[in-house]
N, C-alpha and C positions, 0 to 999 in steps of 0.2 A: 724341693729338696734335692740336693746335689748328691750324686752317687760316686763322685770322684772322677768321673770320665769327662767332665766339662772341658778340662784343658786338652785332653786328647782329641775330642771332637772339634773344639775350636781350632786346633792345629790343622784340621782338614780344610778349613775355609781359606780362600785366597786372602793374602795379607792386605792387598790393595783392593779398592772397589773394582768392580768388573770393568776393567779398562777395555774399551772396544778394540784397541789396537792389538791386544794380546790374543794370540791364537788359541784354539782349543788345545793344541799340543802343549803350549807353554803353561796353560792352566792345569792340565793333567800332570805335567812334570813338577809344577809347584806343589801340587797335592802329594805326589809321590815323595818329594823331598820332606814335606811336613810329616808324613807317616814315618819315614826313615829316621828323622830327627826325634820323633816321639818314641820310636822303638829304642833309641839309644838311652832315653831317660826312663824307660819302663823298668819297674822293679821285679815284675813277674815275668818269667821266661815265656809262659804261654801267651801273655799279652804282647811281648816283644815279637814273637814269631808271627802272631796274627797281624800286627802292624806292618811287618816286613812283607807279608803276603799281600796285604792291601796295597802297599807301595808298589809291589811288582805288578799288580793289576792296573794301577794307574799308569805305569810305564808302558804296558801293553796298549792301553787306551790311547796314550800319547802317540805311539807308533802308528796305530790305526788312524788317528786323527790327522797325522802328518801325511799319510798316504792319501786320505780323502781330500785334504786341502790341495795336494799336488794334482790329483785327478781333476778337482774342480777348476784349478787354474788352467789346466790343459784344455778342458772343455770350453772355457770362456774365450780362449784364443782363437 
């Protein structure tokens, strides 16, 4: 039974299969964009706000992932 959230949750999944070339940063940014896009389509203000908050968290995760990846590259050198 669908509760109407299927399209919102499916928007959180990466559009392409897990491409090994994609960084964690780019995956998080893709999810952030999907949340922001879903927020634009939300009819309920509360849902829109929650989706934008989730999008913001994905952006923070992307920033953290980018710093971690940079650190990992420096350690490998």
